[in-house]
N, C-alpha and C positions, 0 to 999 in steps of 0.2 A: 958431617958429623961438628958440633964445635966441641972443644976441650972438655967444659964442663958437664956433659951430656954421655952417658955410659952407651953400650951399644944395643943397649933395651929401650933406648929412648929417654930413660928416666935422668933427670939429672943426679948427680954427686949429691949426697947429703951434706958435705961441707958448705959446698956451693949452695945450694939451698937455704943452707942456715945463712949464709952471707947476703942472701938477696932477702931473706924475713927480717934480717936484723937492718940491715941498711934503709928497708922499706918504713921499719917500725920508728927506727930512729929518726926520718926528717919527716914522719906524719904528723901533721898537729893535732889529730884527732886518733881516738882508736880507731882499729881496724879490725873488722869483722874475719871471722873465719873464709867466708864467702870473699872479700875482697883480698884476702892473702891470697887465696887459689888462682887466682887472677893474675897471678904474677908469673905462672909459671902456663909456656904454651902448653902442656902434656895434661892431662886428667889427674889431678894430684887428688888423693882422698883425703877427706879432713882429720883423717885416723893420723895420717903420715905428718900432716901439718902441724897437727897438737902436739906430735911425738918431737917435732923439730925444735918447736916454740918452750918446750917443755929441756930439753937440753940447752937453749939458748941461756932460759933462765937460771940454770945450773951454771952455767958457763960465767955469768956476772954476778954470782953467787959471792957475797962477801963487797962489792964496789959500791962506789957512792949512788949509783945505778941500779934500778931493777926492774927486768921486767914485768908486768902484772895483767891478769885476768881482769877486766872490769864487763858490765853489764852490757856494754856498747860493743867491745873486744878487746883486744890487745894494745898495750902500749907501753913505752917506758917512760918513769918518773924517777925523780931523786928520791933518795930514801929519807924518811921520815930527819933521821939524825943530823942530814944534811942539810934540814930547812933552816935552822938559824944562819948559818953560813951564808944561803942564798939571798934569804932576806935582806942581807946588806948591799944587795947590788941592785936592787929594788926595793927599798925604803918606803913604797906608798901602804898604807893601812890597808886591810883587807876591811872590806864592807861590813860594819858591827851591826846587828839585827836586833830588835827589842825583845825583851823576853816572852810578850804576847804573839811577835813570829817565829821562834823559837820552839814555845809552846803548841803553837798550832800547827808547824811544820814536824814536830813529835806523834803527835795525836794523828796526822794525816800517816804517816810511815810508819807508825804500831797499828792502826787499825782500819786502815784503807780497805775498801773503798767509805767513805763516808763524806756526808752532806756537811754544808755549812751551819745545819741545825744541830747535826751531833755532835760537832766541835763546840758550838756553844754550849751544848750541854754538859759536856766532859770538863771543857776548862769554867762553866756558870757566869760566864758574861758573853755577851755580844761580841760578833767576831766584824771587826771593820772591815767589807770590800776591800778596802786600799793593802790589808794585809795579806787577803789570798791574792789580789792584783800582784803584790812585791814577792810573792813567792810564784805566781806565772811568769813575771818577766823574769826572772833569775834562770828561769827552766824546770825548776823543782816539782812544782806541781802541775798538772792538765787536767782536766775534763775527761773522764773515763767512760759516763755513759750519764744515765739519769733513775734517779729513784721512780719505784712505779707505784708511786702515792697522789693524791692530788697535787696538783702544782709542779710535779716533775721537776724535783730539785737535780742539782748538777751534783754528780758523784766524784770525789775528788779522789787523787793520786798522785804517787810520785813518778818520775819520769826517768829513763836512763839516766840522763845528765845529774840528777839528784845522785842515783846511784856514782855514777864517772865520778862527779867531783868530792865525794865520801872514800872513793878509792874501793869500792865495796862491788861485788861481781852481781849480789843478787838480794835481794829483801832479807833471806834466811841468815844472809851473813851481817844482819845490823847486830851488834849488841846486847845482849839481855836487856830491856826497861830497867830492872833492878842497878844494873852496873852505870846509869847514866842520872844517878840521884835522882834527887826531887825534881825532875823537869816538868812534871805535870801537878796542879796543884795537887794537895793531899787530900781535900774535901772532894776531889773529881774522884782519885782513888776508892774512896769511901765508899762513893756514888755507884761506882762499879763494881765494888763488891757485891 
């Protein structure tokens, strides 16, 4: 029996935390609970893994890096207050999106599933196929079905990548629409009331 294992065959909690922490620090993508469970030879419960992850979260409290739970799993990331310093290392400008792209994304995020026609009705203007394509290429939108009406238009929804990129665990953690200001045109809000 190796040193980090107890007589019951289960790993020592401190060793398990070290294994989880190491895997999460070197992983390029978030790691799901099932993926994290495969790190151990024993059958470890998801409840135990979650408990260990919460302990790791606490041990990193107050540091420049934090462990967060996203839609697709757990990952370490730099705290938001560290972002200005990190931007100096890589002065590339993030891609800028037009108001039309951002409005379209907001409509899909808050009203999904929606068709292109639904988006056009809310925005009050035609939605370019290039806008939808840009959001699909970014990995933020995907076709999640087809509406059961003549023509069977695509139903659009956001992806796990969208949630991960925004640092969200689920759509329920999106900020209330009122906090975002006037992202959707006022005429569209009036039409919805």
